[in-house]
DSSP file (Angstrom, degrees, kcal/mol; ACC not computed):
  #  RESIDUE AA STRUCTURE BP1 BP2  ACC     N-H-->O    O-->H-N    N-H-->O    O-->H-N    TCO  KAPPA ALPHA  PHI   PSI    X-CA   Y-CA   Z-CA
    1    1 A M              0   0    0      0, 0.0     6,-0.2     0, 0.0     2,-0.1   0.000 360.0 360.0 360.0 147.8   83.0  151.2 -174.8
    2    2 A N    >   -     0   0    0      4,-3.2     3,-2.2     1,-0.0   139,-0.0  -0.271 360.0 -83.2 -93.8-175.2   86.3  149.6 -173.9
    3    3 A E  T 3  S+     0   0    0      1,-0.3    -1,-0.0     2,-0.1     0, 0.0   0.674 130.0  55.8 -65.6 -16.2   87.2  145.9 -173.8
    4    4 A L  T 3  S-     0   0    0     75,-0.1    -1,-0.3     2,-0.1     3,-0.1   0.370 118.8-110.9 -91.8   3.1   85.8  145.7 -170.3
    5    5 A N  S <  S+     0   0    0     -3,-2.2     2,-0.2     1,-0.3    -2,-0.1   0.800  85.7 107.8  65.8  31.7   82.4  147.0 -171.6
    6    6 A G  S    S-     0   0    0     72,-0.2    -4,-3.2    73,-0.1     2,-0.5  -0.665  74.5 -95.1-122.1-177.7   82.9  150.2 -169.6
    7    7 A Y        -     0   0    0     70,-3.7   132,-0.5    -2,-0.2     2,-0.2  -0.868  26.2-139.8-104.0 133.3   83.7  153.7 -170.6
    8    8 A D    >   -     0   0    0     -2,-0.5     3,-2.0   130,-0.1     4,-0.5  -0.516  35.8-103.5 -77.4 159.0   87.2  155.2 -170.6
    9    9 A F  G >  S+     0   0    0    130,-2.8     3,-1.6     1,-0.3   131,-0.1   0.879 121.8  60.2 -50.6 -41.4   87.5  158.8 -169.3
   10   10 A E  G 3  S+     0   0    0      1,-0.3    -1,-0.3   129,-0.1   130,-0.1   0.670 101.6  54.1 -64.7 -17.3   87.8  160.0 -172.9
   11   11 A D  G <  S+     0   0    0     -3,-2.0    -1,-0.3     2,-0.0    -2,-0.2   0.522  90.1  99.9 -91.8  -7.9   84.3  158.6 -173.8
   12   12 A L    <   -     0   0    0     -3,-1.6     2,-0.3    -4,-0.5    97,-0.0  -0.448  45.9-177.6 -88.1 153.1   82.5  160.4 -170.9
   13   13 A A    >   -     0   0    0     -2,-0.1     3,-1.9    95,-0.0    93,-0.2  -0.993  37.7 -93.6-145.4 146.8   80.4  163.5 -171.1
   14   14 A V  T 3  S+     0   0    0     -2,-0.3    93,-0.2     1,-0.2     3,-0.1  -0.344 111.6  32.1 -56.4 136.5   78.6  165.6 -168.5
   15   15 A G  T 3  S+     0   0    0     91,-2.7    -1,-0.2     1,-0.4    92,-0.1   0.187  80.1 137.5  98.0 -15.8   74.9  164.5 -168.3
   16   16 A M    <   -     0   0    0     -3,-1.9    90,-2.6    89,-0.1    -1,-0.4  -0.369  33.8-171.0 -61.9 144.5   75.5  160.8 -169.1
   17   17 A T  E     -A  105   0A   0     88,-0.2     2,-0.3    -3,-0.1    88,-0.2  -0.955  16.3-177.8-140.0 155.7   73.4  158.6 -166.8
   18   18 A A  E     -A  104   0A   0     86,-2.1    86,-2.6    -2,-0.3     2,-0.3  -0.978   9.6-152.9-149.0 158.3   73.0  154.9 -166.0
   19   19 A T  E     -A  103   0A   0     -2,-0.3     2,-0.3    84,-0.2    84,-0.2  -0.916   9.2-176.7-132.3 159.0   70.8  152.8 -163.7
   20   20 A F  E     -A  102   0A   0     82,-1.7    82,-3.5    -2,-0.3     2,-0.4  -0.957  10.9-161.9-151.0 140.0   70.9  149.6 -161.8
   21   21 A A  E     +A  101   0A   0     -2,-0.3     2,-0.3    80,-0.2    80,-0.2  -0.959   9.9 175.0-128.7 145.5   68.2  147.9 -159.8
   22   22 A K  E     -A  100   0A   0     78,-2.1    78,-3.1    -2,-0.4     2,-0.5  -0.983  27.1-133.3-147.4 135.7   68.1  145.2 -157.2
   23   23 A T  E     -A   99   0A   0     -2,-0.3     2,-0.7    76,-0.3    76,-0.3  -0.796  27.8-131.6 -85.9 126.4   65.4  143.8 -155.0
   24   24 A I        -     0   0    0     74,-2.9    73,-3.9    -2,-0.5    74,-0.2  -0.697  30.8-165.0 -83.0 116.2   66.6  143.6 -151.4
   25   25 A T     >  -     0   0    0     -2,-0.7     4,-1.8    71,-0.2     5,-0.1  -0.487  35.0-109.3 -99.0 167.6   65.8  140.1 -150.1
   26   26 A E  H  > S+     0   0    0      1,-0.2     4,-2.5     2,-0.2     5,-0.2   0.916 122.1  53.9 -56.6 -44.0   65.7  138.5 -146.6
   27   27 A A  H  > S+     0   0    0      1,-0.2     4,-2.9     2,-0.2     5,-0.3   0.895 104.4  54.2 -60.6 -40.9   68.9  136.6 -147.6
   28   28 A D  H  > S+     0   0    0      1,-0.2     4,-2.6     2,-0.2    -1,-0.2   0.922 110.5  46.6 -58.1 -44.3   70.6  139.9 -148.5
   29   29 A I  H  X S+     0   0    0     -4,-1.8     4,-2.4     2,-0.2    -2,-0.2   0.926 114.4  45.9 -66.3 -45.5   69.9  141.3 -145.1
   30   30 A V  H  X S+     0   0    0     -4,-2.5     4,-2.0     2,-0.2    -2,-0.2   0.927 115.8  46.0 -63.8 -45.4   71.0  138.2 -143.2
   31   31 A L  H  X S+     0   0    0     -4,-2.9     4,-2.9     2,-0.2     5,-0.2   0.894 112.1  51.0 -66.1 -39.8   74.2  137.9 -145.3
   32   32 A F  H  X S+     0   0    0     -4,-2.6     4,-2.9    -5,-0.3     6,-0.4   0.915 109.2  51.4 -64.1 -41.3   75.0  141.6 -145.0
   33   33 A A  H  X S+     0   0    0     -4,-2.4     4,-1.8    -5,-0.2    -1,-0.2   0.912 113.5  45.6 -59.7 -42.0   74.6  141.4 -141.2
   34   34 A S  H  < S+     0   0    0     -4,-2.0    -2,-0.2     2,-0.2    -1,-0.2   0.941 116.9  42.3 -67.3 -48.1   76.9  138.4 -141.1
   35   35 A V  H  < S+     0   0    0     -4,-2.9    -2,-0.2     1,-0.2    -1,-0.2   0.900 123.9  36.3 -67.1 -41.7   79.6  139.9 -143.4
   36   36 A S  H  < S-     0   0    0     -4,-2.9    -1,-0.2    -5,-0.2    -2,-0.2   0.724  98.2-129.2 -86.0 -22.2   79.5  143.4 -141.9
   37   37 A G     <  +     0   0    0     -4,-1.8     2,-1.3    -5,-0.4    -3,-0.1   0.484  63.6 137.5  82.0   2.1   78.9  142.4 -138.2
   38   38 A D        +     0   0    0     -6,-0.4    -1,-0.2    -5,-0.2    -2,-0.1  -0.693  16.4 161.2 -85.7  93.6   76.0  144.9 -138.1
   39   39 A N        +     0   0    0     -2,-1.3    -1,-0.1    -3,-0.1     5,-0.1  -0.088  12.0 162.7-104.9  32.1   73.4  142.9 -136.2
   40   40 A N    >>  -     0   0    0      1,-0.2     3,-2.1     3,-0.1     4,-1.2  -0.271  46.3-127.5 -52.5 132.9   71.3  145.9 -135.2
   41   41 A A  H 3> S+     0   0    0      1,-0.3     4,-2.1     2,-0.2     8,-0.4   0.733 105.3  72.8 -58.9 -23.5   67.9  144.7 -134.1
   42   42 A M  H 34 S+     0   0    0      1,-0.2    16,-2.0     2,-0.2    -1,-0.3   0.799 107.7  34.9 -59.2 -27.1   66.3  147.1 -136.6
   43   43 A H  H <4 S+     0   0    0     -3,-2.1    -2,-0.2    14,-0.2    -1,-0.2   0.752 131.0  24.6 -99.0 -29.3   67.5  144.8 -139.4
   44   44 A I  H  < S+     0   0    0     -4,-1.2     2,-0.6     1,-0.2    -3,-0.2   0.519 106.1  68.1-121.2  -5.8   67.2  141.3 -137.9
   45   45 A N     X  -     0   0    0     -4,-2.1     4,-2.8    -5,-0.2     5,-0.2  -0.861  49.3-176.6-124.1  98.2   64.5  141.3 -135.2
   46   46 A E  H  > S+     0   0    0     -2,-0.6     4,-2.1     1,-0.2    -1,-0.2   0.884  84.4  56.3 -60.6 -40.9   61.0  141.9 -136.4
   47   47 A E  H  4 S+     0   0    0      1,-0.2     4,-0.5     2,-0.2    -1,-0.2   0.933 113.5  39.9 -59.6 -47.2   59.5  141.9 -132.9
   48   48 A F  H >4 S+     0   0    0      1,-0.2     3,-2.0     2,-0.2     4,-0.3   0.945 112.7  55.2 -64.7 -47.8   61.8  144.7 -131.8
   49   49 A A  H >< S+     0   0    0     -4,-2.8     3,-1.5    -8,-0.4     7,-1.3   0.800  97.3  64.9 -59.9 -29.5   61.5  146.6 -135.1
   50   50 A Q  T 3< S+     0   0    0     -4,-2.1    -1,-0.3     5,-0.3    -2,-0.2   0.759  98.0  56.3 -63.0 -23.8   57.7  146.7 -134.7
   51   51 A T  T <  S+     0   0    0     -3,-2.0    -1,-0.3    -4,-0.5    -2,-0.2   0.469  97.2  82.7 -87.3  -1.8   58.1  148.9 -131.6
   52   52 A T  S X  S-     0   0    0     -3,-1.5     3,-1.4    -4,-0.3    -3,-0.0  -0.364  98.7 -94.0 -98.4 176.6   60.2  151.5 -133.5
   53   53 A Q  T 3  S+     0   0    0      1,-0.3    -3,-0.1    -2,-0.1    -1,-0.1   0.711 123.9  58.1 -60.9 -21.1   59.2  154.5 -135.6
   54   54 A F  T 3  S-     0   0    0     -5,-0.2    -1,-0.3     2,-0.1    -4,-0.1   0.617  94.8-143.0 -88.4 -12.9   59.6  152.3 -138.7
   55   55 A K  S <  S+     0   0    0     -3,-1.4    -5,-0.3    -6,-0.4     2,-0.3   0.810  73.1  21.4  56.4  33.3   57.0  149.7 -137.5
   56   56 A G  S    S-     0   0    0     -7,-1.3    -2,-0.1    -8,-0.1   -10,-0.1  -0.850 102.1 -49.2 157.6 170.5   59.0  146.9 -138.9
   57   57 A R        -     0   0    0     -2,-0.3     2,-0.3   -14,-0.1   -14,-0.2  -0.253  46.4-162.8 -65.2 148.8   62.4  145.8 -140.1
   58   58 A I        -     0   0    0    -16,-2.0    37,-0.3    37,-0.2     2,-0.1  -0.946  22.9-106.4-129.1 154.4   64.5  147.9 -142.5
   59   59 A A        -     0   0    0     35,-3.8    35,-0.4    -2,-0.3   -15,-0.0  -0.404  48.0 -88.5 -73.2 154.1   67.5  147.0 -144.6
   60   60 A H     >  -     0   0    0      1,-0.1     4,-2.3    -2,-0.1     5,-0.2  -0.376  33.2-129.4 -58.1 138.4   70.9  148.2 -143.6
   61   61 A G  H  > S+     0   0    0      1,-0.2     4,-2.5     2,-0.2     5,-0.2   0.902 108.8  49.5 -58.8 -42.0   71.6  151.7 -145.1
   62   62 A M  H  > S+     0   0    0      2,-0.2     4,-1.1     1,-0.2    -1,-0.2   0.824 108.0  53.9 -71.6 -29.6   74.9  150.6 -146.6
   63   63 A L  H  4 S+     0   0    0      2,-0.2     3,-0.5     1,-0.2     4,-0.4   0.941 111.5  45.7 -64.4 -46.4   73.3  147.5 -148.1
   64   64 A S  H >< S+     0   0    0     -4,-2.3     3,-1.2     1,-0.2    -2,-0.2   0.909 112.6  50.5 -61.5 -42.7   70.8  149.7 -149.8
   65   65 A A  H >X S+     0   0    0     -4,-2.5     3,-1.8     1,-0.3     4,-0.8   0.691  90.6  79.4 -70.6 -18.5   73.5  152.2 -150.9
   66   66 A S  H 3X S+     0   0    0     -4,-1.1     4,-1.8    -3,-0.5    -1,-0.3   0.714  77.4  72.5 -64.9 -17.3   75.6  149.4 -152.4
   67   67 A V  H <> S+     0   0    0     -3,-1.2     4,-1.9    -4,-0.4    -1,-0.3   0.821  91.6  58.2 -64.4 -29.2   73.3  149.4 -155.4
   68   68 A I  H <> S+     0   0    0     -3,-1.8     4,-2.4    -4,-0.2    -1,-0.2   0.930 103.1  51.7 -63.0 -45.5   75.1  152.7 -156.3
   69   69 A S  H  X S+     0   0    0     -4,-0.8     4,-3.0     1,-0.2     5,-0.3   0.890 107.7  52.5 -58.7 -39.9   78.4  150.9 -156.3
   70   70 A A  H  X S+     0   0    0     -4,-1.8     4,-2.3     1,-0.2     5,-0.3   0.890 108.8  49.8 -63.8 -39.1   76.9  148.3 -158.7
   71   71 A A  H  X>S+     0   0    0     -4,-1.9     5,-2.3     2,-0.2     4,-1.7   0.903 115.4  43.3 -65.4 -40.8   75.7  151.1 -161.1
   72   72 A I  H  <5S+     0   0    0     -4,-2.4     6,-2.3     3,-0.2    -2,-0.2   0.948 120.3  39.6 -69.6 -49.6   79.2  152.7 -161.1
   73   73 A A  H  <5S+     0   0    0     -4,-3.0     8,-0.2    -5,-0.2    -2,-0.2   0.825 127.3  32.9 -72.3 -32.3   81.2  149.5 -161.4
   74   74 A G  H  <5S+     0   0    0     -4,-2.3    -1,-0.2    -5,-0.3    -3,-0.2   0.696 134.4  10.6 -99.1 -20.1   78.9  147.8 -163.9
   75   75 A R  T  <5S+     0   0    0     -4,-1.7    -3,-0.2    -5,-0.3    -4,-0.1   0.747 109.9  51.4-126.6 -55.2   77.4  150.6 -165.9
   76   76 A L  S   <S-     0   0    0     -5,-2.3    -1,-0.2     1,-0.1    -2,-0.1  -0.922 135.8 -11.8-148.1 114.1   78.9  154.1 -165.7
   77   77 A P  S    S-     0   0    0      0, 0.0   -70,-3.7     0, 0.0    -4,-0.1  -0.971 110.2-166.8 -70.9 -22.4   81.8  154.5 -165.9
   78   78 A G    >   +     0   0    0     -6,-2.3     3,-1.8   -72,-0.3    -4,-0.2  -0.631  36.1  11.0 112.9-167.9   81.9  150.7 -165.6
   79   79 A P  T 3  S+     0   0    0      0, 0.0    60,-0.3     0, 0.0   -75,-0.1  -0.126 120.8  29.0 -53.1 138.7   84.4  148.0 -165.0
   80   80 A G  T 3  S+     0   0    0      1,-0.3     2,-0.1    58,-0.1    -7,-0.1   0.261  85.2 138.1  94.4 -10.7   87.9  149.1 -163.9
   81   81 A T    <   -     0   0    0     -3,-1.8     2,-0.5    -8,-0.2    -1,-0.3  -0.444  46.7-141.3 -69.5 138.7   86.5  152.3 -162.2
   82   82 A I  E     -B  137   0A   0     55,-2.7    55,-2.5    -2,-0.1     2,-0.5  -0.910  10.6-137.2-103.9 124.4   88.1  153.1 -158.9
   83   83 A Y  E     +B  136   0A   0     -2,-0.5    53,-0.2    53,-0.2     3,-0.1  -0.695  27.3 172.1 -79.8 122.3   85.7  154.4 -156.2
   84   84 A L  E     -     0   0A   0     51,-2.6     2,-0.3    -2,-0.5    52,-0.2   0.812  58.3 -14.8-102.7 -40.3   87.3  157.4 -154.4
   85   85 A S  E     -B  135   0A   0     50,-1.7    50,-2.2     2,-0.0    -1,-0.4  -0.991  49.7-163.4-161.6 160.8   84.6  158.8 -152.2
   86   86 A Q  E     -B  134   0A   0     -2,-0.3     2,-0.4    48,-0.2    48,-0.2  -0.972   4.6-161.4-150.3 132.4   80.8  158.8 -151.6
   87   87 A N  E     -B  133   0A   0     46,-2.9    46,-1.3    -2,-0.3     2,-0.4  -0.960  19.4-170.7-111.2 135.4   78.5  161.2 -149.7
   88   88 A L  E     -B  132   0A   0     -2,-0.4     2,-0.4    44,-0.2    44,-0.2  -0.962  19.1-168.5-130.0 144.1   75.1  159.8 -148.7
   89   89 A R  E     -B  131   0A   0     42,-2.3    42,-2.0    -2,-0.4     2,-0.6  -0.978  19.6-145.4-128.0 117.7   71.9  161.2 -147.3
   90   90 A F  E     +B  130   0A   0     -2,-0.4    40,-0.3    40,-0.2    39,-0.1  -0.743  24.2 170.7 -87.2 119.9   69.4  158.6 -146.2
   91   91 A K        +     0   0    0     38,-3.1    39,-0.2    -2,-0.6    -1,-0.2   0.737  61.3   0.8-102.5 -29.6   65.9  159.9 -146.8
   92   92 A A  S    S-     0   0    0     37,-1.4    -1,-0.3    35,-0.1     2,-0.0  -0.984  80.4 -90.4-158.9 155.7   63.6  157.0 -146.2
   93   93 A P        -     0   0    0      0, 0.0     2,-0.5     0, 0.0   -33,-0.1  -0.320  25.8-142.2 -73.0 154.6   63.9  153.3 -145.1
   94   94 A V        -     0   0    0    -35,-0.4   -35,-3.8    35,-0.1   -30,-0.1  -0.965  21.9-157.6-111.3 132.5   64.3  150.4 -147.5
   95   95 A R    >   -     0   0    0     -2,-0.5     3,-2.6   -37,-0.3   -71,-0.3  -0.736  32.2 -81.0-110.8 157.7   62.4  147.3 -146.5
   96   96 A P  T 3  S+     0   0    0      0, 0.0   -71,-0.2     0, 0.0     3,-0.1  -0.329 120.6  27.3 -52.7 133.3   62.9  143.6 -147.3
   97   97 A G  T 3  S+     0   0    0    -73,-3.9     2,-0.1     1,-0.4   -72,-0.1   0.216  90.4 128.6  94.8 -14.5   61.3  143.0 -150.7
   98   98 A D    <   -     0   0    0     -3,-2.6   -74,-2.9   -74,-0.2     2,-0.6  -0.473  56.1-134.1 -72.4 144.5   61.8  146.6 -151.9
   99   99 A T  E     -A   23   0A   0    -76,-0.3     2,-0.5    -2,-0.1    26,-0.5  -0.907  17.9-152.8-100.0 119.1   63.5  147.1 -155.3
  100  100 A V  E     -A   22   0A   0    -78,-3.1   -78,-2.1    -2,-0.6     2,-0.6  -0.809   5.0-160.6 -94.8 125.9   66.1  149.8 -155.1
  101  101 A H  E     -AC  21 123A   0     22,-2.7    22,-2.3    -2,-0.5     2,-0.4  -0.938   5.7-158.7-107.6 117.4   66.9  151.7 -158.3
  102  102 A A  E     -AC  20 122A   0    -82,-3.5   -82,-1.7    -2,-0.6     2,-0.5  -0.811   5.9-169.2 -96.0 136.5   70.2  153.5 -158.4
  103  103 A I  E     -AC  19 121A   0     18,-3.0    18,-2.1    -2,-0.4     2,-0.4  -0.991   2.1-172.3-125.5 122.3   70.7  156.3 -160.8
  104  104 A V  E     -AC  18 120A   0    -86,-2.6   -86,-2.1    -2,-0.5     2,-0.4  -0.956   3.8-176.6-116.7 135.3   74.2  157.8 -161.4
  105  105 A T  E     -AC  17 119A   0     14,-2.1    14,-2.7    -2,-0.4     2,-0.5  -0.996  28.7-120.2-133.9 132.6   74.7  160.9 -163.5
  106  106 A I  E     + C   0 118A   0    -90,-2.6   -91,-2.7    -2,-0.4    12,-0.2  -0.581  34.5 168.3 -72.5 121.6   78.0  162.6 -164.5
  107  107 A K  E     +     0   0A   0     10,-2.9     2,-0.3    -2,-0.5    11,-0.2   0.682  63.7  11.7-105.8 -23.7   78.0  166.1 -163.2
  108  108 A E  E     - C   0 117A   0      9,-1.6     9,-2.7   -95,-0.1     2,-0.4  -0.978  55.3-152.3-156.4 141.9   81.6  167.1 -163.7
  109  109 A L  E     - C   0 116A   0     -2,-0.3     7,-0.2     7,-0.2   -95,-0.0  -0.955   7.1-167.3-111.7 133.1   84.7  165.8 -165.5
  110  110 A M  E >>> + C   0 115A   0      5,-2.9     5,-2.0    -2,-0.4     3,-1.3  -0.779   8.2 177.6-121.2  84.7   88.2  166.7 -164.1
  111  111 A P  T 345S+     0   0    0      0, 0.0     3,-0.4     0, 0.0    -1,-0.1   0.794  71.9  68.7 -61.9 -31.0   90.7  165.8 -166.8
  112  112 A E  T 345S+     0   0    0      1,-0.2    -2,-0.0     2,-0.1     0, 0.0   0.809 120.9  18.6 -60.8 -28.7   93.8  167.0 -165.0
  113  113 A K  T <45S-     0   0    0     -3,-1.3    -1,-0.2     2,-0.1    -3,-0.0   0.292 106.3-117.0-121.1   7.2   93.4  164.2 -162.5
  114  114 A R  T  <5 +     0   0    0     -4,-0.8     2,-0.3    -3,-0.4    -2,-0.1   0.931  64.4 149.3  53.9  50.8   91.1  161.8 -164.5
  115  115 A R  E   < -C  110   0A   0     -5,-2.0    -5,-2.9    22,-0.2     2,-0.4  -0.832  34.7-157.6-113.8 152.0   88.3  162.2 -162.0
  116  116 A V  E     -CD 109 136A   0     20,-2.5    20,-2.5    -2,-0.3     2,-0.5  -0.997   5.8-151.7-130.7 127.6   84.6  162.1 -162.5
  117  117 A S  E     -CD 108 135A   0     -9,-2.7   -10,-2.9    -2,-0.4    -9,-1.6  -0.863  20.5-172.2 -98.0 131.0   82.0  163.6 -160.1
  118  118 A L  E     -CD 106 134A   0     16,-2.8    16,-2.3    -2,-0.5     2,-0.4  -0.937  23.9-135.0-123.8 142.9   78.6  161.8 -160.1
  119  119 A T  E     -CD 105 133A   0    -14,-2.7   -14,-2.1    -2,-0.4     2,-0.4  -0.802  28.4-158.8 -86.2 142.5   75.2  162.6 -158.6
  120  120 A T  E     +CD 104 132A   0     12,-2.4    12,-1.9    -2,-0.4     2,-0.4  -0.989  15.3 172.4-129.4 128.8   73.8  159.4 -157.0
  121  121 A I  E     -CD 103 131A   0    -18,-2.1   -18,-3.0    -2,-0.4     2,-0.4  -0.997  13.6-163.0-136.0 138.2   70.2  158.7 -156.2
  122  122 A C  E     -CD 102 130A   0      8,-3.1     7,-2.9    -2,-0.4     8,-1.6  -0.982  14.2-175.2-118.8 135.7   68.4  155.6 -155.0
  123  123 A T  E     -CD 101 128A   0    -22,-2.3   -22,-2.7    -2,-0.4     2,-0.4  -0.913  17.4-162.0-126.2 154.9   64.6  155.3 -155.3
  124  124 A V  E >  S- D   0 127A   0      3,-2.3     3,-1.9    -2,-0.3   -24,-0.1  -0.975  86.7 -13.0-132.0 120.0   62.0  152.8 -154.3
  125  125 A G  T 3  S-     0   0    0    -26,-0.5     3,-0.1    -2,-0.4   -25,-0.1   0.825 130.2 -54.8  59.0  31.9   58.7  153.0 -156.0
  126  126 A G  T 3  S+     0   0    0      1,-0.3     2,-0.4   -25,-0.0    -1,-0.3   0.347 113.5 118.3  84.6  -6.6   59.7  156.4 -157.4
  127  127 A K  E <  S- D   0 124A   0     -3,-1.9    -3,-2.3     1,-0.0     2,-0.4  -0.800  70.0-118.2 -96.0 133.3   60.4  157.8 -154.0
  128  128 A V  E     + D   0 123A   0     -2,-0.4    -5,-0.3    -5,-0.2     3,-0.1  -0.554  38.5 166.4 -69.7 123.3   64.0  159.0 -153.2
  129  129 A V  E     +     0   0A   0     -7,-2.9   -38,-3.1    -2,-0.4   -37,-1.4   0.645  68.3  17.6-109.0 -25.0   65.4  156.9 -150.4
  130  130 A I  E     +BD  90 122A   0     -8,-1.6    -8,-3.1   -40,-0.3    -1,-0.4  -0.991  63.8 173.7-145.3 137.1   69.1  157.9 -150.7
  131  131 A D  E     +BD  89 121A   0    -42,-2.0   -42,-2.3    -2,-0.3     2,-0.3  -0.970  21.5 108.6-138.5 162.7   70.8  160.8 -152.5
  132  132 A G  E     -BD  88 120A   0    -12,-1.9   -12,-2.4    -2,-0.3     2,-0.3  -0.969  51.1 -89.4 170.4-157.0   74.4  162.0 -152.6
  133  133 A D  E     -BD  87 119A   0    -46,-1.3   -46,-2.9    -2,-0.3     2,-0.3  -0.983  24.3-156.4-149.0 157.2   77.4  162.3 -154.8
  134  134 A A  E     -BD  86 118A   0    -16,-2.3   -16,-2.8    -2,-0.3     2,-0.4  -0.932   9.4-146.4-134.1 155.7   80.5  160.2 -155.6
  135  135 A L  E     +BD  85 117A   0    -50,-2.2   -51,-2.6    -2,-0.3   -50,-1.7  -0.996  29.3 170.1-122.7 127.3   84.0  160.8 -156.9
  136  136 A V  E     -BD  83 116A   0    -20,-2.5   -20,-2.5    -2,-0.4   -53,-0.2  -0.881  31.4-139.8-134.3 163.6   85.5  158.1 -159.1
  137  137 A M  E     -B   82   0A   0    -55,-2.5   -55,-2.7    -2,-0.3   -22,-0.2  -0.937  26.5-164.2-125.5 107.0   88.5  157.4 -161.4
  138  138 A P        -     0   0    0      0, 0.0  -130,-0.1     0, 0.0   -57,-0.1  -0.232  30.7 -85.1 -80.7 174.5   87.6  155.5 -164.6
  139  139 A T        -     0   0    0   -132,-0.5  -130,-2.8   -60,-0.3     2,-0.3  -0.236  45.2-152.0 -66.9 167.7   90.0  153.7 -166.9
  140  140 A A        -     0   0    0   -132,-0.3  -132,-0.0  -131,-0.1    -1,-0.0  -0.995  23.7-148.1-145.5 148.3   91.6  155.8 -169.7
  141  141 A R  S >  S+     0   0    0     -2,-0.3     3,-1.4     2,-0.1     2,-0.2   0.842  82.0  84.4 -78.5 -37.7   93.0  155.1 -173.2
  142  142 A V  T 3  S+     0   0    0      1,-0.2  -133,-0.1     2,-0.1    -2,-0.1  -0.463 100.0  12.8 -70.2 132.4   95.7  157.8 -172.8
  143  143 A G  T 3         0   0    0     -2,-0.2    -1,-0.2     1,-0.1    -2,-0.1   0.582 360.0 360.0  82.5   9.7   98.8  156.6 -171.1
  144  144 A K    <         0   0    0     -3,-1.4    -2,-0.1     0, 0.0    -1,-0.1   0.495 360.0 360.0 -78.3 360.0   98.0  152.9 -171.3
């Protein structure tokens, strides 16, 4: 670990994994709607949401996926990492009160550009709700 409590590129290996979990609260949904401007009735209007295929309100997809960012920035590779890209596939809804568990796993190291490819999965109650992959650039000891 480096002085930021993260991993430098030189410390990483394929297969390393980290997790982060967060319970999505009513306050999170309201604040995300305010900050993002996404006031879709699916997220903020229970009466409307009851009439949809989900039979109730669901959290914003990007709010749910933000747990992945927390796992990358806080755990693996950790502080100082630059997020370059993310692909997401939403598999199931996340509801207020659900605890989202993000799991990030290193699938490839690209030393020529100091890039790391990660698989990213979010689960709720053991069920996959989001999967995808990310490309990041961690800190490095070389060239500092």
